[in-house]
C-alpha positions, -999 to +999 in steps of 0.1 A: +000+005-007+017+032-009+008+069+004-015+083-023-041+054-010-029+050+024-044+095+019-070+086-002-081+063+024-076+088+049-100+114+033-129+094+034-133+102+066-145+138+083-142+126+123-111+113+140-117+107+176-090+116+204-085+099+240-058+115+257-051+114+299-051+143+318-047+138+355-035+103+347-078+101+339-092+092+307-106+111+283-121+115+246-129+141+222-142+143+181-134+163+156-139+175+123-104+167+106-086+173+069-054+153+059-018+180+055+007+166+050+017+129+042+011+126+082-007+150+095-041+155+108-058+190+113-088+201+129-100+234+148-108+236+180-112+265+206-082+271+234-097+270+259-122+235+256-110+213+285-098+189+256-072+217+235-061+225+278-052+195+281-032+189+249-015+219+257-005+205+289+010+168+274+002+163+234+001+126+234-030+108+219-050+079+210-069+079+180-096+064+156-113+072+124-142+050+109-174+056+099-205+045+123-225+026+098-205-004+086-213-043+094-186-061+113-177-085+075-169-046+059-149-028+092-131-002+069-113+026+098-076+034+111-058+031+144-031+060+153-011+076+182+004+106+171+015+143+187-009+171+189+006+209+191-013+242+180-007+255+153+001+293+161+025+300+130+004+332+105+016+311+073+014+278+082-027+285+091-035+299+062-017+268+047-036+243+070-071+270+065-070+261+030-067+225+030-093+223+055-118+248+037-115+223+008-126+194+030-152+209+038-167+238+013-196+242+029-188+268+050-171+291+022-218+292+015-222+305+056-204+344+067-207+333+101-189+299+093-166+312+073-159+339+102-160+315+134-135+293+110-115+325+107-118+334+148-110+299+157-080+281+161-058+252+144-046+222+159-023+191+145-016+157+153+013+144+133+007+112+135+034+085+151+017+053+148-010+042+116-031+006+114-055+000+089-086-026+095-100-036+064-125-069+070-132-062+032-105-081+024-105-105+047-114-110+081-086-093+103-063-076+071-045-046+085-011-035+082+011-002+105+028+024+096+056+045+114+066+079+103+061+087+072+034+061+065+069+034+064+056+003+063+065-018+101 
């Protein structure tokens, strides 16, 4: 499986579920993401949310990406680990905003949503490990990748 196929499979999804820890307690949140660069997910969230504050303290996450309405025999999804960081470089913010708007184009047609997007924080999940699960290939089929999606 090559990099463009991994990107294509990930890009078919919209929501990533992030799991993290704060004061030794487990937490999770779901955010809408776009794929940026080769091994980076970007999402938006206000810095004042509980999960954002926790992730500023310790950016390590585990995550899953999958569709809800799949049958057991045809499950396709992702499991991964990575590091979250707040994007604060203005040039990079402009770059990731274009990527995000390209994926979620309906935002452009709403003055209110576009205004909110211009006043919210962008975050990145740098993927360090990724497992693809695809039961449509065969039950239990999976591939694992590290770093820049080098197969393990």
